[in-house]
C-alpha positions in Angstrom: 39.9 -10.2 -4.5 43.1 -8.5 -5.7 43.7 -7.1 -2.3 43.7 -10.6 -0.8 46.0 -11.8 -3.5 48.6 -9.1 -2.6 49.4 -10.8 0.7 49.2 -14.4 -0.5 52.4 -16.3 0.0 53.2 -19.9 -0.6 52.7 -20.6 3.1 49.4 -18.7 3.2 48.3 -20.6 0.1 49.0 -23.9 1.9 47.1 -22.6 4.9 44.1 -21.8 2.7 44.3 -25.4 1.3 44.4 -26.8 4.8 41.4 -24.7 5.9 39.4 -25.7 2.8 40.2 -29.4 3.6 39.0 -29.1 7.1 36.0 -26.8 6.5 33.9 -29.0 4.4 32.1 -31.0 5.7 31.7 -29.3 9.0 33.6 -30.9 11.9 31.8 -32.7 14.7 32.8 -29.8 17.0 31.4 -27.2 14.6 28.1 -29.2 14.4 27.9 -29.5 18.2 28.5 -25.7 18.6 25.8 -25.0 16.1 23.4 -27.2 18.1 24.3 -25.4 21.3 23.8 -22.0 19.6 20.5 -23.2 18.1 21.7 -22.9 14.5 19.9 -25.2 12.1 22.0 -27.8 10.4 20.8 -26.4 7.0 22.1 -22.9 7.8 25.4 -24.2 9.1 25.9 -26.2 5.9 24.9 -23.2 3.7 27.5 -21.0 5.4 30.3 -23.7 5.3 29.6 -24.4 1.6 29.9 -20.7 0.8 33.1 -20.3 2.7 34.5 -23.4 1.1 33.6 -22.2 -2.3 35.3 -18.8 -1.8 38.4 -20.4 -0.4 38.6 -22.7 -3.4 38.0 -19.7 -5.8 40.9 -17.9 -4.2 43.2 -20.9 -4.6 42.1 -21.3 -8.2 42.6 -17.6 -9.1 46.1 -17.8 -7.5 47.1 -20.5 -10.0 50.1 -21.5 -7.9 52.7 -23.7 -9.6 54.2 -25.7 -6.7 57.4 -26.2 -8.8 58.0 -22.4 -8.9 60.2 -20.8 -6.3 58.7 -17.4 -6.4 55.1 -16.9 -7.4 53.5 -13.7 -8.7 49.9 -14.0 -7.4 48.9 -10.7 -8.9 49.4 -11.8 -12.5 48.2 -15.4 -12.7 48.7 -17.0 -16.0 50.9 -14.3 -17.5 54.3 -15.2 -18.9 57.3 -13.2 -20.1 
């Protein structure tokens, strides 16, 4: 998890938020693709839920304060 946090910028944080918002629930296109590939709805939902959880966990661990100009994602919660 720390390796991922090393490259996390404000812009990438926002990108993760956007992905999390669009990932769950699965889009119509994703559900159709799953049908075409013969993937059960239950399995698609399980995978999407896991990915959504991990993205939210990354965002939570980053503890971004939108008011801050520079964010140190490697030491969340630490102060001077």
